[in-house]
VOGU-3710 file (C-alpha; in Angstrom, 3 decimals, decimal comma):
1> mantvnlnid> -3,101/-38,244/-11,466  -0,098/-38,653/-9,173  -0,143/-35,015/-8,071  -3,772/-34,961/-6,944  -5,666/-36,379/-3,998  -9,324/-37,384/-3,911  -11,619/-36,743/-0,986  -15,293/-36,329/-0,201  -16,763/-33,221/1,379  -20,422/-33,168/2,417
11> gidvsveagk> -21,154/-36,089/0,094  -19,435/-34,575/-2,941  -16,249/-36,004/-4,424  -13,466/-33,560/-5,222  -9,882/-33,808/-6,504  -7,306/-31,224/-5,505  -3,605/-30,713/-5,994  -1,449/-32,511/-3,446  -0,473/-30,150/-0,649  -3,769/-28,262/-0,689
21> tvldaakeln> -5,801/-28,085/2,503  -9,318/-29,210/3,309  -10,296/-25,527/3,225  -8,914/-25,244/-0,319  -10,860/-28,335/-1,350  -14,083/-26,925/0,093  -13,567/-23,729/-1,904  -13,361/-25,844/-5,073  -16,900/-26,977/-4,291  -18,095/-23,483/-3,305
31> ihiptlcyhe> -18,669/-24,735/0,228  -18,157/-21,842/2,630  -16,177/-22,562/5,781  -15,813/-19,531/8,092  -12,294/-18,386/9,003  -10,644/-15,697/11,106  -6,920/-16,329/11,522  -6,591/-17,587/7,937  -5,485/-15,192/5,185  -4,416/-15,997/1,631
41> dlcvagncrv> -1,228/-13,936/1,940  -0,055/-15,542/5,176  1,306/-18,817/6,420  -1,139/-21,247/8,027  -1,611/-20,814/11,772  -4,762/-22,649/12,864  -5,064/-20,346/15,889  -8,733/-19,451/16,025  -10,323/-22,874/15,188  -13,378/-21,177/13,669
51> cvveqegakn> -12,836/-23,266/10,527  -13,182/-26,646/12,282  -14,778/-29,540/10,381  -15,530/-33,157/11,242  -13,309/-35,820/9,698  -14,608/-39,377/9,701  -12,304/-41,544/11,809  -10,723/-38,602/13,661  -11,206/-38,261/17,404  -11,415/-34,468/17,430
61> lvascampaq> -12,603/-31,766/15,076  -9,825/-30,517/12,780  -8,931/-27,023/11,577  -9,629/-27,101/7,840  -7,154/-24,287/7,097  -4,277/-26,343/8,526  -5,321/-29,886/7,632  -3,770/-31,171/4,374  -6,234/-32,891/2,067  -5,553/-36,634/2,089
71> egmvihtnth> -6,568/-39,487/-0,208  -9,923/-40,985/0,745  -10,655/-38,418/3,428  -14,363/-37,921/4,251  -15,210/-34,495/5,646  -18,416/-33,015/7,074  -18,613/-29,226/7,363  -22,137/-28,765/8,690  -22,835/-31,284/11,443  -24,432/-30,415/14,787
81> kvrnarkhiv> -21,041/-30,893/16,475  -19,318/-28,553/14,016  -21,956/-25,821/14,280  -21,921/-25,875/18,071  -18,128/-25,794/18,194  -17,945/-22,803/15,871  -20,635/-20,969/17,797  -18,883/-21,532/21,132  -15,564/-20,368/19,648  -17,173/-17,133/18,462
91> elllsehnad> -18,828/-16,686/21,865  -15,447/-17,113/23,567  -13,895/-14,533/21,275  -16,747/-12,100/21,923  -16,451/-12,585/25,687  -13,079/-10,796/25,617  -13,880/-8,410/22,793  -15,040/-4,830/23,166  -18,203/-5,283/21,147  -19,445/-1,702/21,251
101> ctkcyknksc> -19,852/-2,035/17,514  -21,694/1,169/16,665  -18,749/3,215/17,948  -16,146/1,104/16,142  -14,437/2,329/12,976  -14,713/-1,197/11,551  -18,483/-1,410/12,149  -20,088/-3,337/9,248  -16,664/-4,327/7,935  -15,570/-6,506/10,862
111> elqdlasdmi> -15,131/-10,227/10,246  -15,954/-11,141/13,855  -19,123/-9,076/13,666  -20,097/-10,868/10,461  -19,563/-14,267/12,099  -21,596/-13,291/15,155  -24,382/-12,115/12,870  -24,325/-15,280/10,748  -24,448/-17,484/13,832  -27,040/-15,272/15,585
121> isenmfldlv> -25,086/-14,823/18,814  -27,804/-13,213/20,942  -26,717/-14,493/24,353  -23,184/-15,308/25,401  -22,775/-18,011/28,063  -19,136/-17,028/28,669  -19,521/-13,314/29,413  -19,792/-13,670/33,189  -16,786/-15,990/33,321  -14,240/-13,550/31,917
131> peknytidnf> -12,708/-11,001/34,314  -12,476/-7,399/33,181  -9,105/-6,291/31,836  -7,507/-2,890/31,674  -6,976/-2,477/27,953  -4,897/0,258/26,392  -5,343/2,180/23,165  -2,123/3,276/21,468  -2,835/6,285/19,274  0,580/7,969/19,358
141> spsiikddsk> 1,421/7,001/15,778  0,238/9,434/13,089  -0,691/6,426/10,954  -2,015/3,493/12,995  -4,133/3,027/16,126  -3,733/-0,176/18,156  -6,714/-1,020/20,390  -6,114/-4,121/22,518  -9,755/-4,255/23,630  -10,741/-5,332/20,132
151> circqrcvrt> -7,931/-7,843/19,574  -8,926/-11,514/19,204  -5,284/-12,714/19,147  -5,592/-14,359/15,743  -1,996/-13,241/15,100  -2,637/-12,198/11,518  -0,841/-8,928/12,256  2,149/-10,739/13,766  2,512/-13,008/10,739  2,061/-10,044/8,411
161> chdlqhvsal> 4,713/-7,964/10,143  7,195/-10,817/10,493  6,645/-13,102/7,502  5,319/-10,713/4,874  7,169/-7,516/5,777  10,204/-8,751/7,733  9,846/-5,949/10,281  8,563/-7,713/13,438  7,229/-4,577/15,110  4,444/-6,780/16,535
171> gvaykgdkmk> 4,814/-10,044/18,411  3,135/-12,326/20,945  3,766/-11,508/24,603  2,945/-13,478/27,765  1,034/-16,769/28,016  -2,386/-18,167/28,858  -5,149/-15,670/29,554  -2,549/-12,878/29,713  -1,351/-13,489/26,156  -1,519/-10,385/23,987
181> istffensmf> -0,205/-8,884/20,782  2,458/-6,409/21,770  5,304/-4,275/20,569  8,837/-4,480/22,016  8,484/-3,874/25,784  4,954/-2,581/25,034  6,283/0,650/23,551  4,033/2,790/21,409  3,810/1,919/17,716  5,419/5,319/17,178
191> dvvctncgqc> 8,506/4,330/19,162  9,315/0,951/17,620  10,557/-0,157/14,221  7,143/0,220/12,598  7,268/1,378/8,995  3,624/2,550/9,091  2,923/0,421/5,999  -0,507/-0,589/7,317  -0,322/-4,153/6,050  -1,335/-5,261/9,550
201> vircptgali> -4,371/-2,980/9,296  -5,718/-4,497/6,089  -5,327/-8,015/7,496  -6,720/-7,394/10,981  -10,217/-8,970/11,043  -11,528/-6,588/13,732  -10,881/-2,996/14,808  -7,769/-3,825/16,837  -5,568/-2,166/14,216  -6,980/0,689/12,157
211> eknyieqvwd> -5,642/3,712/10,353  -5,647/6,953/12,318  -8,368/8,812/10,503  -8,455/12,536/9,832  -11,942/12,713/8,352  -13,294/15,340/10,742  -10,235/17,560/10,276  -10,786/17,451/6,511  -14,480/18,329/6,947  -13,513/21,216/9,242
221> aihdpnvhvv> -11,153/22,575/6,583  -13,747/22,225/3,803  -16,335/24,147/5,838  -13,929/26,881/6,926  -14,584/29,934/4,705  -11,194/31,385/5,567  -9,092/28,644/3,958  -8,614/27,321/0,442  -8,606/23,506/0,417  -6,640/21,724/-2,299
231> vqtapatria> -6,913/17,964/-2,717  -4,577/15,632/-4,598  -5,300/11,978/-5,286  -2,885/9,130/-5,995  -3,008/6,797/-9,018  -3,823/3,648/-7,009  -6,896/5,293/-5,479  -8,745/5,573/-8,788  -8,650/1,845/-9,492  -9,731/0,726/-6,007
241> lgeefgmeag> -12,238/3,275/-4,704  -15,098/1,630/-6,599  -14,713/-1,501/-4,458  -16,029/0,494/-1,497  -19,265/1,007/-3,457  -19,862/-2,564/-4,558  -17,865/-2,550/-7,785  -15,621/-5,432/-8,804  -11,899/-5,020/-8,205  -10,182/-3,512/-11,224
251> nivtgklaas> -12,795/-0,914/-12,140  -11,312/2,433/-13,215  -13,263/5,265/-11,548  -11,013/8,249/-12,269  -13,850/10,448/-13,560  -16,200/9,595/-10,689  -13,386/10,188/-8,220  -12,856/13,734/-9,507  -16,617/14,347/-9,505  -17,029/13,115/-5,931
261> lrrlgfdsvl> -14,202/15,326/-4,641  -15,785/18,361/-6,257  -19,141/17,555/-4,637  -17,514/17,107/-1,251  -16,563/20,771/-1,435  -12,836/20,878/-2,127  -11,850/24,195/-3,682  -9,443/22,625/-6,151  -9,395/18,998/-7,324  -5,914/18,085/-8,546
271> dtdfsadlti> -3,913/14,996/-9,384  -0,861/13,496/-7,668  -0,071/12,018/-11,081  1,132/15,496/-12,074  3,870/15,343/-9,457  4,573/11,704/-10,355  5,552/13,029/-13,789  7,628/15,659/-12,022  9,294/12,936/-9,940  10,372/11,175/-13,127
281> meegtelltr> 11,991/14,353/-14,420  13,894/14,874/-11,174  14,699/11,234/-10,433  15,662/10,416/-14,022  18,005/13,401/-14,122  19,462/12,392/-10,757  20,146/8,862/-11,999  21,840/10,105/-15,177  23,892/12,568/-13,137  25,038/9,827/-10,768
291> lkkalvdkda> 25,963/7,597/-13,714  28,051/10,397/-15,260  29,883/11,058/-11,997  30,560/7,352/-11,515  31,469/6,414/-15,107  33,159/9,579/-16,361  34,341/11,536/-13,329  35,257/8,351/-11,424  33,835/9,954/-8,302  34,045/7,262/-5,617
301> svklpmftsc> 31,636/9,152/-3,377  28,715/8,565/-5,763  26,456/5,836/-4,469  25,067/3,212/-6,822  22,658/1,592/-7,161  20,258/4,462/-6,712  17,085/3,454/-4,868  13,679/4,993/-5,480  12,277/7,059/-2,603  8,556/7,211/-3,450
311> spgwvkyieh> 7,453/4,711/-0,799  7,556/6,139/2,753  7,318/2,646/4,275  10,424/1,607/2,352  12,230/4,832/3,297  11,570/4,258/7,001  12,619/0,615/6,629  15,986/1,502/5,152  16,494/4,204/7,794  16,120/1,568/10,516
321> mypdyldnls> 17,545/-1,550/8,894  20,151/-0,430/6,346  21,277/3,068/7,414  24,617/2,623/5,672  22,712/2,777/2,367  20,810/6,008/3,007  23,007/7,861/0,499  21,844/5,383/-2,143  18,295/6,691/-1,786  17,220/9,167/-4,408
331> tckspqqmfg> 16,981/12,595/-2,820  13,618/13,090/-4,544  10,647/13,538/-2,287  7,641/11,370/-3,051  5,009/12,677/-5,498  2,735/13,467/-2,527  5,358/15,690/-0,940  6,487/17,322/-4,170  2,872/18,208/-4,801  2,422/19,630/-1,304
341> alvktyyaek> 5,507/21,819/-1,595  4,325/23,210/-4,934  0,768/23,848/-3,724  2,069/26,327/-1,165  4,546/27,975/-3,540  3,858/27,708/-7,275  0,090/27,134/-6,988  -0,297/29,848/-4,341  1,636/32,294/-6,527  -0,402/31,505/-9,651
351> kkldpakivs> -3,717/31,709/-7,787  -2,637/34,761/-5,752  -3,343/32,975/-2,471  -1,718/33,301/0,948  -0,019/29,903/1,480  -0,770/30,190/5,200  -4,453/29,944/4,286  -4,113/26,907/2,039  -4,957/23,480/3,453  -3,300/20,732/1,415
361> vsimpctakk> -5,070/17,349/1,572  -3,875/14,110/0,002  -5,867/10,961/-0,701  -3,545/8,006/-0,716  -3,652/4,199/-0,821  -1,110/4,275/1,987  -1,145/4,705/5,773  2,584/5,533/5,789  1,806/8,715/3,848  0,286/10,114/7,045
371> feaarpemrg> 3,632/9,668/8,788  5,489/11,054/5,793  3,378/14,228/5,732  4,260/14,904/9,374  8,029/14,419/8,926  10,030/17,553/9,823  11,897/17,275/6,495  8,662/17,907/4,611  8,427/21,675/5,017  10,172/22,863/1,875
381> sgyqdvdlgi> 7,494/25,483/1,283  8,061/27,064/4,685  4,894/25,382/5,935  3,870/21,784/6,456  3,650/20,856/2,784  0,811/18,344/3,166  -1,511/19,162/6,060  -3,800/16,135/6,075  -3,515/12,694/4,530  -6,448/10,318/4,267
391> ttrelavmik> -6,741/6,836/2,791  -8,915/5,470/0,012  -11,126/3,986/2,742  -11,467/7,319/4,555  -12,500/9,023/1,329  -15,203/6,380/0,850  -16,517/7,177/4,349  -16,684/10,887/3,488  -18,555/10,187/0,252  -21,089/8,078/2,169
401> qagidfnslp> -21,388/10,710/4,912  -22,187/13,300/2,251  -24,968/11,127/0,812  -23,353/11,028/-2,623  -24,471/8,225/-4,927  -20,997/7,436/-6,187  -22,009/4,913/-8,831  -24,308/7,373/-10,598  -21,807/10,230/-10,756  -20,787/11,507/-14,197
411> dekfdslmgq> -17,144/11,331/-15,217  -15,372/14,642/-14,689  -11,803/15,826/-15,150  -9,312/17,181/-12,662  -8,859/20,942/-12,507  -6,100/22,507/-14,581  -2,764/23,696/-13,155  -1,190/20,648/-11,521  -4,042/18,480/-12,733  -2,688/17,158/-16,046
421> stgaavifga> -0,727/13,904/-16,133  0,444/11,027/-18,309  0,201/7,260/-18,489  3,709/7,056/-17,034  2,411/8,689/-13,853  -0,578/6,357/-13,601  1,589/3,237/-13,494  3,330/4,538/-10,351  0,500/2,717/-8,578  1,758/-0,779/-9,462
431> tggvmeaalr> 5,045/-2,455/-8,600  7,540/-1,771/-11,389  5,635/1,327/-12,472  8,172/3,886/-11,278  10,934/1,954/-13,012  8,964/1,725/-16,252  8,050/5,413/-16,207  11,668/6,381/-15,525  12,996/4,205/-18,345  10,487/5,642/-20,839
441> tayelvtgre> 11,833/9,126/-20,190  15,521/8,461/-19,458  16,027/6,312/-22,550  14,462/8,920/-24,806  16,446/11,758/-23,253  19,692/9,860/-23,807  19,049/8,444/-27,291  16,395/10,697/-28,788  14,334/7,570/-29,456  11,471/5,844/-27,693
451> vpfenlnita> 12,360/2,974/-25,405  12,573/-0,178/-27,596  9,528/-2,005/-26,237  6,280/-2,488/-28,119  3,759/0,266/-27,424  6,040/1,606/-24,639  5,088/-1,380/-22,451  8,254/-2,475/-20,665  6,898/-5,870/-19,709  10,230/-7,008/-18,243
461> vrgmegvrea> 9,647/-4,850/-15,150  6,011/-5,867/-14,707  4,640/-8,754/-12,706  4,001/-9,914/-9,160  7,194/-11,872/-8,516  8,780/-10,622/-5,295  12,047/-9,582/-6,937  12,437/-8,949/-10,656  15,470/-7,960/-12,689  15,640/-6,260/-16,072
471> svkienvlpa> 18,361/-4,646/-18,158  18,293/-2,227/-21,062  21,283/-1,840/-23,375  21,850/1,801/-24,324  23,048/2,214/-27,905  23,393/5,029/-30,460  23,186/7,742/-27,841  23,105/11,492/-28,385  26,530/13,213/-28,230  25,905/14,699/-24,772
481> wsflegvelk> 25,472/11,200/-23,363  28,317/9,452/-25,156  29,635/8,022/-21,891  26,556/5,771/-21,773  27,179/4,230/-25,195  26,964/0,460/-24,905  26,171/0,527/-21,187  23,782/-2,182/-20,046  21,585/-0,435/-17,501  20,855/-3,023/-14,808
491> taiahglkna> 17,701/-2,609/-12,774  15,796/-4,489/-10,093  12,302/-4,230/-8,659  11,078/-5,421/-5,267  7,694/-5,044/-3,596  6,916/-5,867/0,015  9,583/-5,334/2,644  10,493/-9,017/2,896  11,602/-8,815/-0,732  13,333/-5,496/-0,043
501> hqimdaikag> 15,304/-7,295/2,669  16,245/-10,004/0,169  17,520/-7,563/-2,422  19,346/-5,419/0,138  21,162/-8,423/1,570  22,219/-9,447/-1,940  23,561/-5,957/-2,648  25,316/-5,861/0,729  26,912/-9,263/0,105  28,090/-8,196/-3,348
511> tanyhfvevm> 26,126/-10,936/-5,111  23,902/-8,439/-6,916  25,013/-5,484/-8,994  22,541/-2,866/-10,231  22,387/0,749/-11,323  18,791/1,492/-10,340  16,461/-0,272/-7,900  12,757/0,329/-7,320  11,340/-0,722/-3,951  7,710/-0,423/-2,888
521> gcpggciggg> 6,891/-1,161/0,735  3,598/-2,938/0,083  2,854/-6,172/-1,811  1,902/-5,256/-5,358  3,018/-1,677/-4,803  0,543/1,096/-3,968  -2,363/-0,945/-5,316  -1,898/-3,159/-2,250  -1,314/-0,266/0,131  -2,405/-0,256/3,750
531> gqpipttpei> -5,128/2,307/3,036  -6,818/0,445/0,202  -10,219/-1,278/0,337  -10,391/-4,499/2,341  -9,991/-7,358/1,577  -6,803/-7,605/-0,401  -5,699/-10,871/-1,968  -3,257/-11,810/-4,735  -6,191/-11,963/-7,167  -7,491/-8,541/-6,168
541> rqkradaiyr> -4,050/-6,958/-6,412  -3,605/-8,408/-9,893  -6,953/-6,989/-11,023  -5,973/-3,575/-9,716  -2,620/-3,776/-11,514  -4,336/-4,745/-14,756  -6,577/-1,679/-14,378  -3,524/0,552/-13,862  -2,033/-0,604/-17,162  -5,367/-0,197/-18,978
551> edegmeirks> -5,567/3,366/-17,700  -2,025/3,989/-18,958  -2,773/2,685/-22,432  -5,880/4,860/-22,644  -3,995/8,074/-21,867  -3,331/10,587/-24,632  0,234/11,210/-23,367  2,260/8,330/-21,912  5,691/9,836/-21,227  6,357/12,174/-18,303
561> henpeitqiy> 8,578/14,610/-20,195  5,771/15,244/-22,703  3,309/16,534/-20,086  2,724/20,200/-21,087  2,094/21,250/-17,493  5,492/19,816/-16,548  7,126/21,837/-19,323  5,223/24,879/-18,095  6,262/24,605/-14,438  9,949/24,266/-15,332
571> keflgeplgh> 9,725/27,250/-17,653  7,799/29,488/-15,267  8,991/28,408/-11,836  11,477/25,574/-11,318  14,024/26,310/-14,033  15,474/22,874/-14,713  15,552/19,417/-13,107  17,984/19,316/-10,168  18,241/23,094/-10,338  18,413/25,323/-7,268
581> kshellhthy> 14,660/25,828/-6,913  13,758/22,179/-7,481  16,488/21,065/-5,063  15,056/23,408/-2,446  11,444/22,263/-2,831  11,484/18,767/-4,274  14,489/17,040/-2,679  15,519/16,020/0,825  17,871/13,738/2,769  16,936/11,049/5,275
591> vkrkrv> 18,629/10,110/8,528  19,469/6,968/10,474  16,790/5,934/12,977  17,299/3,851/16,094  16,120/0,244/16,156  13,758/-0,467/19,079
//
């Protein structure tokens, strides 16, 4: 075939698509070639040379991740020369690496450690040749810790931040033996244009970039008899947590998740999906209100398109990069923050608790949620609404610390009162999910009929393409919404900040025209968040997304406005969407941030 090339690897013939690399060809044969700087999501770099192989006729060893497969090529992956070269490369990396592994957060999940173990690096001939360096640890960010002593300069983080996220908070500074991964003028991660998305963290092969963990603070709260500890857990957590316990990606562990949280000692085990349903009620009403003001009242001050505001990485990105569009952001807080505000008001009132003695903990797939919880805007309850945020990975550590056999746990339900949710809330975890959930409710509110897609599955907004567009024509509306008769509601979905940049530039240039835009800061949405199990690949993210939609279809209620606990909280406490009380607790405004 014209579009394939034929080569031989370790005596085995293989045909691969033209443009594939030698590393790709070896994978076709299930031949393992070690890598460090290589990552499926990133452009080829060939920095570390751990993946070198021997090519017949070539003078030097070649990096298999960067070498295109060529017709007639003969490759050897396991010669004496190759093994020695790889071993010396790992030794060189270890000579500059702080290898105090038992104290490292990435112990037993470090790719360099795995390579050293596989190659049995017991003595290192280069250790005495490398001068000591004064390394720094940057822990000023509430989300991410940067430890230069563990950096192997593979530049995965740089390519992630620049190519995948279009932020460029990290770059390469200096040359030769002084070369390092640095921020602008070596400022703290807290003081540069870092969105806290954590995509660098999940691609860093060592412990050079890790989430700032709050595990001990959560344990302290659980064991404090004077406080009441409430935990909420996000939709993307329940379809990824099992990976930390040996399960295949895409396993739904909602019941085991609830059971494990109860056994850890939380006083109340609740569900962020409840406040995701609440977000739809508030955000959907906000969108319809903006459309009325724009289409009927001809109010020029109304900003369209309206952007979703659930993703704190995206919110911080727009604050830095597109501050002129801050008024286009929905004023809705994220589900995490709505939940936190209600825990210390509505929940405290119902349970007759002093809100000052409630500790609100969230378990999120996202490192940016840690930053979001600490924002000064997030004190609608009169207290810090969410006290502690931990990732899916941190929760797995706690479960292991407690000696809980996660895989043998029975399935249990979340507690009542802010624990009931719908399928619409579950799909918040995947890119396009917020849009789909909003359309399910908004369309029905306006027309009195279900959204015209089979089984409520709005497939037009689903998928892993970077930017997707969909439109829904609104016809035969209820009298109160007559101004929307015949309107074609134009929507767009972007995931990953590089794609957000693309869609924002199109809107700014006037080449794109939408009413409603969903943006998630991480590839795949929350399922690919910076706090999710490592590794993440396109295949893994797709399996997690598939699990999200299976969970949705298995739910008894699949539309946010039909959640009885949502009806109850409006009747007993909030009044109505966009009302005074909900505006006070569930909405906020964001501000322009400097670019450093």
